[in-house]
C-alpha positions in Angstrom: 13.0 -1.6 2.0 15.4 -0.2 -0.1 16.4 -1.1 -3.9 18.2 0.9 -6.5 20.0 -2.0 -8.7 18.9 -5.7 -9.8 16.0 -7.2 -11.0 12.6 -5.1 -10.5 10.7 -6.2 -7.2 7.8 -8.3 -7.0 6.2 -8.0 -3.6 2.9 -10.0 -2.6 1.0 -10.5 0.4 3.6 -8.3 2.3 3.5 -5.9 5.2 5.7 -3.1 5.8 4.7 -1.7 9.2 6.4 1.1 11.6 9.3 1.2 10.1 11.7 4.9 10.2 13.6 6.2 7.1 15.9 9.1 9.2 18.5 11.6 8.1 20.6 9.5 10.4 20.7 7.0 7.3 23.3 6.6 4.8 22.9 6.7 1.0 20.7 8.1 -1.3 17.5 7.0 1.0 18.4 8.6 3.6 15.3 10.0 5.3 13.0 9.1 2.4 11.0 6.1 1.8 9.8 4.9 5.5 8.5 1.7 4.2 10.1 1.3 1.0 12.3 3.5 -1.2 13.3 2.3 -4.7 14.7 3.5 -8.0 13.4 0.6 -9.8 10.4 -0.4 -11.4 8.1 -2.7 -9.0 4.8 -4.5 -8.7 3.5 -4.8 -5.4 0.1 -7.1 -5.1 -1.9 -7.3 -1.8 0.5 -5.5 0.3 -0.2 -2.9 3.3 2.2 -0.5 4.3 1.3 1.4 7.6 2.5 3.5 10.0 6.1 3.8 8.8 7.6 7.3 9.4 10.1 9.3 7.3 12.0 12.4 7.9 11.7 14.1 4.7 8.8 16.3 4.0 6.8 14.8 1.5 9.0 11.9 0.4 6.7 9.2 1.2 6.3 7.6 4.7 5.0 4.6 3.1 6.5 4.3 -0.2 9.1 6.5 -2.5 9.9 5.8 -5.6 12.2 7.7 -8.1 13.8 7.1 -11.3 17.9 6.8 -11.3 20.0 9.0 -13.3 20.7 5.9 -15.5 17.0 5.3 -16.1 14.5 7.2 -18.6 11.6 6.1 -16.4 10.0 3.8 -13.7 6.7 1.6 -13.6 5.3 1.0 -10.9 2.0 -1.0 -10.6 -0.1 -1.4 -7.5 -3.1 -3.8 -7.1 -4.8 -4.2 -4.0 -2.5 -2.3 -1.6 -3.4 -0.6 1.6 -1.4 2.7 2.4 -2.4 4.2 5.9 -1.4 6.0 8.8 2.1 6.3 7.1 3.9 10.1 8.1 6.4 12.5 6.6 7.5 15.4 9.0 5.1 18.0 7.6 2.1 15.8 7.3 1.1 16.6 3.8 -1.8 14.5 2.3 -1.3 11.9 0.2 2.3 12.4 -0.1 2.7 10.6 3.6 1.2 7.7 2.2 3.2 7.5 -1.2 5.3 9.7 -3.2 6.5 8.7 -6.7 8.6 11.1 -8.6 7.4 13.0 -12.1 9.3 10.5 -14.3 7.9 7.9 -12.7 4.6 6.3 -14.4 2.2 4.5 -12.0 -0.8 2.7 -11.8 -2.5 2.4 -9.0 -6.2 0.0 -8.9 -8.0 -1.2 -5.9 -6.1 0.4 -3.4 -6.9 2.1 0.0 -5.4 5.3 0.3 -5.3 7.7 3.4 -5.9 11.2 2.1 -6.2 9.7 -1.7 -6.1 12.8 -4.1 -4.1 11.3 -7.6 -6.0 8.1 -8.4 -9.8 8.9 -7.8 -11.4 8.3 -10.9 -13.8 5.5 -10.5 -12.2 3.0 -13.4 -9.1 2.7 -10.9 -11.6 1.2 -7.9 -9.5 3.1 -5.4 -10.8 4.3 -2.2 -9.9 6.7 0.7 -12.2 5.3 3.4 -10.0 3.5 6.9 -9.7 0.1 6.4 -10.4 -0.4 10.3 -7.7 -1.9 11.5 -8.0 -3.5 14.6 -5.0 -1.6 16.2 -2.6 0.1 13.7 0.0 0.0 16.3 0.5 -3.5 16.8 -2.8 -5.2 14.9 -3.2 -4.9 11.4 -6.5 -7.6 10.7 -9.3 -6.6 9.2 -11.3 -9.3 10.3 -13.6 -10.6 7.9 -14.4 -14.1 9.6 -17.6 -12.2 11.8 -19.3 -10.7 8.6 -22.0 -13.7 9.0 -23.6 -12.4 5.8 -23.4 -8.6 7.0 -21.6 -5.9 7.1 -17.6 -6.2 8.3 -16.5 -3.2 10.0 -13.9 -2.8 6.7 -14.7 -1.4 3.6 -11.3 -2.9 1.9 -12.5 -6.7 2.6 -14.5 -8.1 -0.3 -13.5 -4.9 -2.8 -9.8 -6.0 -4.8 -9.0 -7.5 -8.0 -9.6 -11.4 -7.6 -7.2 -11.3 -11.1 -4.2 -10.1 -9.2 -3.9 -13.1 -6.5 -4.6 -16.5 -6.4 -3.7 -17.0 -2.8 -6.8 -18.0 -0.8 -5.8 -17.0 2.4 -4.3 -13.7 3.7 -0.8 -13.7 6.1 -3.0 -14.3 9.0 -4.0 -17.1 7.5 -7.9 -16.1 7.2 -9.9 -16.6 4.3 -9.0 -13.9 1.8 -12.8 -13.6 0.3 -15.4 -12.7 2.5 -19.1 -11.7 0.9 -18.6 -8.4 2.8 -21.7 -6.7 1.1 -24.4 -9.2 1.0 -24.3 -9.9 -2.2 -23.5 -13.4 -2.7 -20.4 -12.2 -4.8 -17.1 -12.8 -2.7 -14.1 -10.7 -3.9 -10.5 -10.5 -2.4 -9.5 -8.0 0.1 -7.1 -5.4 -0.3 -3.7 -5.6 2.0 -1.9 -8.3 3.3 
C-alpha cells in the first residue's frame, strides 16, 4: 500500500503479507516500505505486517513512513499491531520491520515487533517475543481456541488494548478475546 495524498488512512483489522517493494517500482516509493509506504499521518489498529520485503537498506520491510515536503510532521498511531518477519536488503533489526523518518512522531503501544529497540518502555506494553504464527509463510493464525484455560502458543494473545477495537472476532472469524494466562481476565489479542 502506498499513500501520499488524500485523507489520513485508518487501517483496522488488516493483514499485509508477502509484498515486495523493489527498485524497479516507479515513483517516490521505489524500493521502500514493503508492506506500507506512506507520507501521510495514519492510524493502524490490530494490523499484522509479516514477510514483506523492500530492496532499500533500512527502509522498513514492513512499514516506512516519511514526511512529505509540504508537511511539517506526520503522526503515526499503532495499537495492537504485529510486525514480524519483514526484511530489507541488509537485515538491520528493527528497521526491517518499521522505519519512521525523523519528522514522524510515532505512538506505538501494545505491539509485537521483531527486534524491537525503540518503544521498549514498559508503559508502551510492547514486546519482541515471537507471535508464533502457525506458518509465517502461509498461515498467520495465532490459535487461541485451544487454550482451555492454559497456555496458548502465542504471547500476542490476551495482551492487547481492549479500548482500541470493538470487533469480537479476528479476520479469520476466531474470537478476539481469550484468557491465555489463566487469570480469568480476557483481553483482546494483537494483530489481525
